[in-house]
MARLUMSE-738208 format. One record per residue (C-alpha): residue number from 1; residue in three letters; chain; x, y, z. Coordinates in Angstrom, 2 decimals, padded with zeros to 5 digits. Layout:
REM residues N
+-----+------+-----+---------+---------+---------+
! seq ! type ! mol !       u !       v !       w !
+-----+------+-----+---------+---------+---------+
! NUM !  ala !   A !       X !       Y !       Z !
...
+-----+------+-----+---------+---------+---------+
***
This chain:
REM residues 343
+-----+------+-----+---------+---------+---------+
! seq ! type ! mol !       u !       v !       w !
+-----+------+-----+---------+---------+---------+
!   1 !  met !   A !  070.17 !  157.24 !  147.25 !
!   2 !  ser !   A !  069.73 !  158.50 !  143.69 !
!   3 !  pro !   A !  066.16 !  159.29 !  142.51 !
!   4 !  trp !   A !  066.85 !  157.02 !  139.53 !
!   5 !  ile !   A !  067.41 !  154.08 !  141.87 !
!   6 !  trp !   A !  064.18 !  154.93 !  143.69 !
!   7 !  ala !   A !  062.46 !  155.01 !  140.30 !
!   8 !  leu !   A !  063.64 !  151.42 !  139.69 !
!   9 !  val !   A !  062.41 !  150.48 !  143.19 !
!  10 !  leu !   A !  059.07 !  152.04 !  142.25 !
!  11 !  val !   A !  058.77 !  149.93 !  139.08 !
!  12 !  ala !   A !  059.66 !  146.75 !  140.99 !
!  13 !  ala !   A !  057.16 !  147.58 !  143.76 !
!  14 !  val !   A !  054.35 !  148.22 !  141.27 !
!  15 !  trp !   A !  055.11 !  144.90 !  139.54 !
!  16 !  ala !   A !  055.04 !  143.08 !  142.90 !
!  17 !  ala !   A !  051.67 !  144.63 !  143.74 !
!  18 !  his !   A !  050.33 !  143.58 !  140.34 !
!  19 !  trp !   A !  051.56 !  139.99 !  140.82 !
!  20 !  gly !   A !  049.96 !  139.88 !  144.26 !
!  21 !  ala !   A !  046.62 !  141.14 !  143.00 !
!  22 !  glu !   A !  046.57 !  138.52 !  140.23 !
!  23 !  his !   A !  046.88 !  135.71 !  142.80 !
!  24 !  leu !   A !  044.18 !  137.03 !  145.13 !
!  25 !  ala !   A !  041.19 !  137.18 !  142.76 !
!  26 !  lys !   A !  040.33 !  133.47 !  142.52 !
!  27 !  pro !   A !  040.86 !  132.64 !  146.25 !
!  28 !  leu !   A !  038.73 !  135.66 !  147.16 !
!  29 !  lys !   A !  035.87 !  134.32 !  145.07 !
!  30 !  lys !   A !  036.12 !  130.90 !  146.74 !
!  31 !  leu !   A !  036.39 !  132.38 !  150.22 !
!  32 !  arg !   A !  033.35 !  134.58 !  149.72 !
!  33 !  lys !   A !  031.29 !  131.60 !  148.53 !
!  34 !  gln !   A !  032.52 !  129.34 !  151.33 !
!  35 !  trp !   A !  031.56 !  131.83 !  154.02 !
!  36 !  gly !   A !  028.35 !  132.96 !  152.34 !
!  37 !  phe !   A !  029.31 !  136.64 !  152.15 !
!  38 !  ser !   A !  027.53 !  138.93 !  149.68 !
!  39 !  val !   A !  029.30 !  140.22 !  146.57 !
!  40 !  ala !   A !  029.44 !  143.69 !  148.16 !
!  41 !  ala !   A !  031.07 !  142.25 !  151.28 !
!  42 !  gly !   A !  033.75 !  140.82 !  148.98 !
!  43 !  gly !   A !  034.74 !  144.42 !  148.26 !
!  44 !  ala !   A !  035.38 !  144.99 !  151.96 !
!  45 !  leu !   A !  037.76 !  142.00 !  152.00 !
!  46 !  val !   A !  039.69 !  143.29 !  148.98 !
!  47 !  gly !   A !  039.75 !  146.74 !  150.56 !
!  48 !  leu !   A !  041.56 !  145.46 !  153.66 !
!  49 !  ala !   A !  044.49 !  144.29 !  151.52 !
!  50 !  ala !   A !  044.45 !  147.22 !  149.12 !
!  51 !  ala !   A !  044.53 !  149.86 !  151.90 !
!  52 !  ser !   A !  048.07 !  148.95 !  152.94 !
!  53 !  pro !   A !  049.69 !  151.89 !  151.03 !
!  54 !  glu !   A !  047.76 !  154.52 !  152.97 !
!  55 !  ile !   A !  048.34 !  152.79 !  156.31 !
!  56 !  gly !   A !  052.05 !  152.45 !  155.50 !
!  57 !  ile !   A !  052.51 !  156.08 !  154.46 !
!  58 !  asn !   A !  050.63 !  157.36 !  157.51 !
!  59 !  val !   A !  052.71 !  155.26 !  159.91 !
!  60 !  ala !   A !  055.90 !  156.44 !  158.20 !
!  61 !  ser !   A !  054.70 !  160.06 !  158.20 !
!  62 !  ala !   A !  053.82 !  159.94 !  161.89 !
!  63 !  val !   A !  057.12 !  158.34 !  162.89 !
!  64 !  thr !   A !  059.36 !  160.58 !  160.75 !
!  65 !  gly !   A !  057.54 !  163.83 !  161.45 !
!  66 !  val !   A !  056.33 !  164.56 !  157.90 !
!  67 !  ala !   A !  052.62 !  164.41 !  158.61 !
!  68 !  asp !   A !  051.71 !  166.62 !  155.63 !
!  69 !  ile !   A !  052.62 !  163.79 !  153.24 !
!  70 !  gly !   A !  050.36 !  161.40 !  155.13 !
!  71 !  leu !   A !  047.53 !  163.91 !  155.37 !
!  72 !  gly !   A !  047.74 !  164.74 !  151.65 !
!  73 !  thr !   A !  047.88 !  161.07 !  150.68 !
!  74 !  met !   A !  045.02 !  160.06 !  152.99 !
!  75 !  phe !   A !  042.51 !  162.60 !  151.66 !
!  76 !  gly !   A !  043.88 !  162.92 !  148.13 !
!  77 !  ser !   A !  043.70 !  159.18 !  147.52 !
!  78 !  asn !   A !  040.01 !  159.16 !  148.48 !
!  79 !  val !   A !  039.24 !  161.61 !  145.68 !
!  80 !  ile !   A !  041.47 !  160.03 !  143.06 !
!  81 !  ala !   A !  040.89 !  156.33 !  143.67 !
!  82 !  ile !   A !  037.10 !  156.04 !  143.28 !
!  83 !  pro !   A !  037.00 !  157.45 !  139.71 !
!  84 !  phe !   A !  040.13 !  155.41 !  138.84 !
!  85 !  met !   A !  038.57 !  152.15 !  140.06 !
!  86 !  val !   A !  035.23 !  152.69 !  138.32 !
!  87 !  ile !   A !  037.03 !  153.44 !  135.04 !
!  88 !  thr !   A !  039.33 !  150.43 !  135.55 !
!  89 !  ala !   A !  036.40 !  148.07 !  136.25 !
!  90 !  tyr !   A !  034.45 !  149.39 !  133.26 !
!  91 !  val !   A !  037.36 !  148.77 !  130.87 !
!  92 !  ala !   A !  038.19 !  145.38 !  132.44 !
!  93 !  thr !   A !  034.64 !  144.04 !  132.01 !
!  94 !  arg !   A !  034.06 !  145.00 !  128.40 !
!  95 !  his !   A !  035.50 !  141.70 !  127.15 !
!  96 !  leu !   A !  035.16 !  139.04 !  129.84 !
!  97 !  lys !   A !  035.89 !  135.39 !  129.11 !
!  98 !  lys !   A !  032.74 !  133.28 !  128.71 !
!  99 !  glu !   A !  033.36 !  131.35 !  131.95 !
! 100 !  asn !   A !  033.48 !  134.64 !  133.91 !
! 101 !  glu !   A !  030.33 !  136.21 !  132.47 !
! 102 !  asp !   A !  027.20 !  136.63 !  134.58 !
! 103 !  lys !   A !  023.74 !  136.22 !  133.12 !
! 104 !  gly !   A !  022.95 !  139.12 !  130.81 !
! 105 !  his !   A !  026.51 !  140.41 !  130.66 !
! 106 !  glu !   A !  026.54 !  140.64 !  126.85 !
! 107 !  gln !   A !  023.41 !  142.80 !  127.00 !
! 108 !  his !   A !  025.03 !  145.03 !  129.60 !
! 109 !  val !   A !  028.03 !  145.49 !  127.29 !
! 110 !  lys !   A !  025.70 !  146.53 !  124.46 !
! 111 !  glu !   A !  023.97 !  148.98 !  126.81 !
! 112 !  his !   A !  027.37 !  150.36 !  127.92 !
! 113 !  leu !   A !  026.50 !  149.45 !  131.50 !
! 114 !  leu !   A !  028.83 !  148.37 !  134.30 !
! 115 !  lys !   A !  026.30 !  146.33 !  136.27 !
! 116 !  val !   A !  026.70 !  146.49 !  140.06 !
! 117 !  asn !   A !  024.66 !  144.71 !  142.71 !
! 118 !  pro !   A !  022.37 !  147.29 !  144.42 !
! 119 !  thr !   A !  023.54 !  146.12 !  147.87 !
! 120 !  ala !   A !  026.75 !  148.03 !  147.11 !
! 121 !  val !   A !  024.86 !  151.22 !  148.00 !
! 122 !  thr !   A !  023.52 !  150.14 !  151.40 !
! 123 !  val !   A !  026.39 !  147.87 !  152.45 !
! 124 !  gln !   A !  029.30 !  150.00 !  151.24 !
! 125 !  ala !   A !  028.51 !  153.47 !  149.87 !
! 126 !  leu !   A !  026.12 !  154.84 !  152.52 !
! 127 !  pro !   A !  028.26 !  153.68 !  155.50 !
! 128 !  tyr !   A !  031.27 !  155.24 !  153.73 !
! 129 !  leu !   A !  029.41 !  158.58 !  153.51 !
! 130 !  val !   A !  028.67 !  158.33 !  157.24 !
! 131 !  ile !   A !  032.40 !  157.86 !  157.88 !
! 132 !  ile !   A !  033.18 !  160.97 !  155.81 !
! 133 !  ala !   A !  030.63 !  162.98 !  157.80 !
! 134 !  ile !   A !  032.16 !  161.84 !  161.10 !
! 135 !  val !   A !  035.66 !  162.74 !  159.89 !
! 136 !  ala !   A !  034.35 !  166.20 !  158.94 !
! 137 !  ile !   A !  032.85 !  166.63 !  162.41 !
! 138 !  phe !   A !  036.23 !  165.76 !  163.96 !
! 139 !  thr !   A !  038.33 !  168.02 !  161.74 !
! 140 !  val !   A !  036.31 !  170.99 !  160.44 !
! 141 !  pro !   A !  034.90 !  172.86 !  163.53 !
! 142 !  lys !   A !  037.47 !  175.39 !  164.76 !
! 143 !  gln !   A !  037.56 !  174.08 !  168.32 !
! 144 !  trp !   A !  038.30 !  170.50 !  167.12 !
! 145 !  arg !   A !  040.32 !  171.26 !  163.98 !
! 146 !  gly !   A !  043.11 !  168.77 !  163.40 !
! 147 !  leu !   A !  043.69 !  165.12 !  164.28 !
! 148 !  gln !   A !  043.66 !  164.22 !  167.98 !
! 149 !  pro !   A !  044.37 !  160.80 !  169.57 !
! 150 !  val !   A !  040.73 !  160.41 !  170.66 !
! 151 !  asp !   A !  039.65 !  160.95 !  167.03 !
! 152 !  gly !   A !  041.84 !  158.05 !  165.94 !
! 153 !  trp !   A !  040.46 !  155.61 !  168.50 !
! 154 !  ile !   A !  036.88 !  156.57 !  167.71 !
! 155 !  thr !   A !  037.39 !  156.14 !  163.96 !
! 156 !  leu !   A !  039.02 !  152.75 !  164.55 !
! 157 !  gly !   A !  035.90 !  151.64 !  166.43 !
! 158 !  ile !   A !  033.74 !  152.99 !  163.61 !
! 159 !  tyr !   A !  035.67 !  150.90 !  161.10 !
! 160 !  leu !   A !  035.10 !  147.72 !  163.09 !
! 161 !  val !   A !  031.36 !  148.45 !  163.06 !
! 162 !  tyr !   A !  031.50 !  149.16 !  159.31 !
! 163 !  leu !   A !  033.37 !  145.92 !  158.58 !
! 164 !  ala !   A !  031.00 !  143.84 !  160.70 !
! 165 !  gln !   A !  027.88 !  145.19 !  158.98 !
! 166 !  ala !   A !  029.49 !  144.75 !  155.54 !
! 167 !  leu !   A !  030.31 !  141.09 !  156.21 !
! 168 !  leu !   A !  027.09 !  140.14 !  158.00 !
! 169 !  arg !   A !  024.44 !  141.94 !  155.94 !
! 170 !  gly !   A !  023.17 !  139.69 !  153.18 !
! 171 !  lys !   A !  025.14 !  136.73 !  154.51 !
! 172 !  glu !   A !  023.79 !  133.39 !  153.31 !
! 173 !  glu !   A !  024.56 !  129.71 !  153.80 !
! 174 !  gly !   A !  028.11 !  128.98 !  152.65 !
! 175 !  glu !   A !  028.90 !  126.68 !  149.74 !
! 176 !  gln !   A !  031.29 !  123.74 !  149.67 !
! 177 !  val !   A !  034.47 !  124.65 !  147.77 !
! 178 !  glu !   A !  037.66 !  122.73 !  147.06 !
! 179 !  trp !   A !  041.01 !  124.26 !  147.98 !
! 180 !  gln !   A !  044.37 !  123.27 !  146.52 !
! 181 !  arg !   A !  047.49 !  123.70 !  148.64 !
! 182 !  lys !   A !  049.30 !  125.59 !  145.86 !
! 183 !  glu !   A !  046.36 !  127.96 !  145.55 !
! 184 !  ile !   A !  046.48 !  128.77 !  149.27 !
! 185 !  tyr !   A !  050.26 !  129.35 !  149.22 !
! 186 !  leu !   A !  049.95 !  131.64 !  146.20 !
! 187 !  ala !   A !  047.12 !  133.57 !  147.87 !
! 188 !  val !   A !  049.24 !  134.16 !  151.00 !
! 189 !  ala !   A !  052.22 !  135.13 !  148.85 !
! 190 !  gly !   A !  049.95 !  137.39 !  146.78 !
! 191 !  leu !   A !  048.67 !  139.18 !  149.88 !
! 192 !  ala !   A !  052.23 !  139.71 !  151.12 !
! 193 !  ala !   A !  053.38 !  140.92 !  147.69 !
! 194 !  leu !   A !  050.45 !  143.34 !  147.47 !
! 195 !  ala !   A !  051.22 !  144.79 !  150.90 !
! 196 !  leu !   A !  055.00 !  145.01 !  150.40 !
! 197 !  gly !   A !  054.63 !  146.34 !  146.88 !
! 198 !  ala !   A !  052.23 !  148.99 !  148.16 !
! 199 !  ile !   A !  054.54 !  150.08 !  150.97 !
! 200 !  phe !   A !  057.63 !  150.26 !  148.73 !
! 201 !  thr !   A !  055.60 !  152.09 !  146.06 !
! 202 !  val !   A !  054.85 !  154.78 !  148.61 !
! 203 !  arg !   A !  058.38 !  154.77 !  150.06 !
! 204 !  ala !   A !  059.99 !  155.19 !  146.63 !
! 205 !  thr !   A !  057.59 !  157.96 !  145.69 !
! 206 !  glu !   A !  058.34 !  159.82 !  148.93 !
! 207 !  asn !   A !  062.05 !  159.80 !  148.14 !
! 208 !  ile !   A !  061.47 !  160.97 !  144.58 !
! 209 !  val !   A !  059.35 !  163.85 !  145.89 !
! 210 !  ser !   A !  062.09 !  164.75 !  148.36 !
! 211 !  ala !   A !  064.80 !  164.64 !  145.67 !
! 212 !  leu !   A !  062.76 !  166.94 !  143.42 !
! 213 !  gly !   A !  062.31 !  169.43 !  146.27 !
! 214 !  met !   A !  058.53 !  169.48 !  146.00 !
! 215 !  ser !   A !  056.14 !  170.66 !  148.69 !
! 216 !  lys !   A !  055.23 !  167.72 !  150.92 !
! 217 !  ile !   A !  051.48 !  168.34 !  150.69 !
! 218 !  val !   A !  051.66 !  168.63 !  146.89 !
! 219 !  gly !   A !  053.72 !  165.45 !  146.73 !
! 220 !  gly !   A !  051.22 !  163.67 !  148.95 !
! 221 !  leu !   A !  048.25 !  164.84 !  146.88 !
! 222 !  phe !   A !  049.51 !  164.39 !  143.35 !
! 223 !  ile !   A !  052.37 !  161.86 !  143.42 !
! 224 !  thr !   A !  052.12 !  159.65 !  146.49 !
! 225 !  ala !   A !  048.31 !  159.39 !  146.40 !
! 226 !  pro !   A !  048.09 !  158.25 !  142.74 !
! 227 !  met !   A !  051.00 !  155.83 !  143.21 !
! 228 !  ala !   A !  049.40 !  154.45 !  146.36 !
! 229 !  ala !   A !  046.28 !  153.76 !  144.29 !
! 230 !  leu !   A !  048.15 !  151.58 !  141.76 !
! 231 !  pro !   A !  048.00 !  148.33 !  143.78 !
! 232 !  glu !   A !  044.26 !  148.84 !  144.11 !
! 233 !  val !   A !  043.99 !  149.44 !  140.36 !
! 234 !  phe !   A !  045.62 !  146.04 !  139.81 !
! 235 !  ala !   A !  043.38 !  144.40 !  142.41 !
! 236 !  thr !   A !  040.24 !  145.92 !  140.85 !
! 237 !  trp !   A !  041.33 !  144.86 !  137.35 !
! 238 !  ser !   A !  042.05 !  141.27 !  138.44 !
! 239 !  val !   A !  038.88 !  140.86 !  140.50 !
! 240 !  ala !   A !  036.65 !  142.44 !  137.82 !
! 241 !  lys !   A !  038.24 !  140.34 !  135.05 !
! 242 !  ser !   A !  037.47 !  137.21 !  137.09 !
! 243 !  gly !   A !  033.75 !  138.08 !  136.86 !
! 244 !  gln !   A !  033.41 !  139.48 !  140.39 !
! 245 !  ile !   A !  032.31 !  142.86 !  139.11 !
! 246 !  thr !   A !  030.57 !  144.14 !  142.25 !
! 247 !  ser !   A !  033.46 !  143.07 !  144.47 !
! 248 !  gly !   A !  035.89 !  144.77 !  142.09 !
! 249 !  val !   A !  033.93 !  148.02 !  141.99 !
! 250 !  thr !   A !  033.21 !  148.15 !  145.72 !
! 251 !  ser !   A !  036.75 !  147.26 !  146.85 !
! 252 !  val !   A !  037.62 !  150.95 !  146.46 !
! 253 !  ile !   A !  035.02 !  151.84 !  149.10 !
! 254 !  gly !   A !  036.31 !  149.11 !  151.39 !
! 255 !  asp !   A !  039.83 !  150.45 !  150.89 !
! 256 !  his !   A !  038.96 !  154.05 !  151.66 !
! 257 !  ala !   A !  036.77 !  153.19 !  154.59 !
! 258 !  val !   A !  040.05 !  151.82 !  155.98 !
! 259 !  thr !   A !  041.92 !  154.96 !  154.87 !
! 260 !  leu !   A !  039.61 !  157.32 !  156.79 !
! 261 !  thr !   A !  039.49 !  155.16 !  159.92 !
! 262 !  val !   A !  042.33 !  152.68 !  160.53 !
! 263 !  ala !   A !  044.89 !  154.75 !  158.57 !
! 264 !  phe !   A !  043.61 !  157.81 !  160.46 !
! 265 !  leu !   A !  044.98 !  156.45 !  163.74 !
! 266 !  pro !   A !  048.79 !  156.86 !  163.24 !
! 267 !  leu !   A !  048.46 !  160.56 !  162.39 !
! 268 !  ala !   A !  045.90 !  161.17 !  165.14 !
! 269 !  leu !   A !  048.17 !  159.61 !  167.78 !
! 270 !  val !   A !  050.88 !  162.22 !  167.10 !
! 271 !  thr !   A !  048.29 !  165.07 !  166.95 !
! 272 !  val !   A !  048.39 !  166.70 !  163.50 !
! 273 !  pro !   A !  047.00 !  170.24 !  163.10 !
! 274 !  val !   A !  045.25 !  171.38 !  159.91 !
! 275 !  gln !   A !  047.63 !  174.14 !  158.84 !
! 276 !  asn !   A !  045.99 !  175.06 !  155.55 !
! 277 !  phe !   A !  042.26 !  175.00 !  156.18 !
! 278 !  pro !   A !  041.06 !  176.32 !  152.75 !
! 279 !  leu !   A !  042.97 !  173.57 !  150.95 !
! 280 !  phe !   A !  041.84 !  170.97 !  153.47 !
! 281 !  ile !   A !  038.15 !  171.85 !  153.22 !
! 282 !  thr !   A !  038.36 !  171.88 !  149.41 !
! 283 !  ile !   A !  039.79 !  168.35 !  149.32 !
! 284 !  leu !   A !  037.34 !  167.10 !  151.95 !
! 285 !  ser !   A !  034.45 !  168.55 !  149.91 !
! 286 !  phe !   A !  035.60 !  166.60 !  146.85 !
! 287 !  val !   A !  035.89 !  163.44 !  149.00 !
! 288 !  gly !   A !  032.22 !  163.83 !  149.96 !
! 289 !  leu !   A !  031.13 !  164.72 !  146.41 !
! 290 !  val !   A !  032.83 !  161.69 !  144.88 !
! 291 !  gly !   A !  031.25 !  159.41 !  147.51 !
! 292 !  met !   A !  027.76 !  160.83 !  146.89 !
! 293 !  leu !   A !  028.09 !  160.49 !  143.10 !
! 294 !  tyr !   A !  029.30 !  156.91 !  143.50 !
! 295 !  ala !   A !  026.18 !  155.97 !  145.49 !
! 296 !  ala !   A !  023.81 !  157.95 !  143.24 !
! 297 !  phe !   A !  025.22 !  156.56 !  139.99 !
! 298 !  ile !   A !  024.92 !  152.95 !  141.16 !
! 299 !  his !   A !  021.36 !  153.45 !  142.41 !
! 300 !  trp !   A !  020.00 !  155.36 !  139.42 !
! 301 !  gly !   A !  022.50 !  154.44 !  136.71 !
! 302 !  gly !   A !  021.01 !  151.31 !  135.17 !
! 303 !  pro !   A !  017.98 !  150.96 !  132.90 !
! 304 !  gly !   A !  014.77 !  149.75 !  134.54 !
! 305 !  lys !   A !  015.58 !  147.65 !  137.59 !
! 306 !  glu !   A !  019.27 !  147.39 !  136.74 !
! 307 !  his !   A !  021.92 !  149.15 !  138.84 !
! 308 !  gly !   A !  025.41 !  150.28 !  137.99 !
! 309 !  phe !   A !  027.40 !  152.81 !  135.99 !
! 310 !  arg !   A !  026.47 !  154.00 !  132.51 !
! 311 !  arg !   A !  029.29 !  154.95 !  130.15 !
! 312 !  trp !   A !  028.51 !  158.67 !  130.48 !
! 313 !  gln !   A !  028.77 !  158.34 !  134.26 !
! 314 !  val !   A !  032.20 !  156.73 !  133.92 !
! 315 !  phe !   A !  033.25 !  159.70 !  131.76 !
! 316 !  ala !   A !  031.69 !  162.05 !  134.33 !
! 317 !  phe !   A !  033.97 !  160.60 !  137.00 !
! 318 !  gly !   A !  036.96 !  161.25 !  134.76 !
! 319 !  gly !   A !  035.81 !  164.83 !  134.21 !
! 320 !  leu !   A !  035.32 !  165.37 !  137.94 !
! 321 !  leu !   A !  038.88 !  164.18 !  138.50 !
! 322 !  leu !   A !  040.18 !  166.83 !  136.09 !
! 323 !  val !   A !  038.10 !  169.51 !  137.84 !
! 324 !  tyr !   A !  039.52 !  168.43 !  141.20 !
! 325 !  val !   A !  043.11 !  168.64 !  139.96 !
! 326 !  gly !   A !  042.47 !  172.08 !  138.45 !
! 327 !  val !   A !  040.76 !  173.49 !  141.54 !
! 328 !  val !   A !  043.42 !  172.23 !  143.95 !
! 329 !  leu !   A !  046.33 !  173.30 !  141.75 !
! 330 !  ile !   A !  044.86 !  176.79 !  141.46 !
! 331 !  gly !   A !  044.53 !  176.82 !  145.24 !
! 332 !  val !   A !  048.12 !  175.65 !  145.64 !
! 333 !  leu !   A !  049.37 !  178.32 !  143.22 !
! 334 !  asn !   A !  047.52 !  180.95 !  145.26 !
! 335 !  ile !   A !  049.24 !  179.60 !  148.37 !
! 336 !  phe !   A !  052.64 !  179.88 !  146.70 !
! 337 !  ser !   A !  051.93 !  183.45 !  145.62 !
! 338 !  gly !   A !  051.02 !  184.23 !  149.23 !
! 339 !  gly !   A !  054.40 !  182.96 !  150.42 !
! 340 !  ser !   A !  053.28 !  179.62 !  151.93 !
! 341 !  thr !   A !  054.21 !  176.25 !  150.49 !
! 342 !  gly !   A !  051.77 !  174.25 !  152.54 !
! 343 !  asn !   A !  054.57 !  172.34 !  154.22 !
+-----+------+-----+---------+---------+---------+
***
């Protein structure tokens, strides 16, 4: 199939993911209130839906024998997505409608602050850093280097523990909410559209990469990973615009907790070796750095007792993203000059 046709498929898939995200924001808010979940736990719920691109690409990579695409997407998306989502949420919340504003929001806008509930650190960010550390233990030591089936089953169990603590910590008495049948149907359709749009976004990008003759690992890192993040960008924008700022900002952690655990399983089951360790450890280091900055910025970012991201911290994330791209591209160019494409 022509790359131009796949480009059209890509546009249609991105639109479908956007439509799906738009119809999930309001039901998510009602569901969270009905069940008494915290605003940070709402991010874990969004993350489950938004992680479908990474799960889809890893299943496809494992089945078709192109594990480098899945490996590059899995780790590359964890570096790219967190800065993207923080920037997206910051822009989305600068001009909220009055009915979606929390108390003090206008003051936060004047202070150039993206206010985030402090529970985002303990419920989402710190457990995510623990997951990164466990993944490093499984993949970095020479005797364990690579993805083994036992690693996948262990990380799946870790995710279930992570999800349980995210949903149960800070849980309160649920509120009575009214549901309309149309709203439920649109929410189900939105979830399906988000998942299908995500999968076809990744599928189309894979074929474009193949048609251009690019290295699979480079395609996974710099084409498939950013495109896989687009559905989550739409979900973050929609949820943040609806006034659920903490859920919007923390959905990226919920997503990538899934990426490093549930999405880990398909590749682990087919046993994937780490063929380019310097590149792998560089990307994994950036994954950890981004996660640590995310937690630190929320905890210390706000004035006084406030928590969240200051404008300079949002810009810092953007700068870190540029540094990451530069460092990895220099590493890739060195690999090419040494005669290896990283395939």
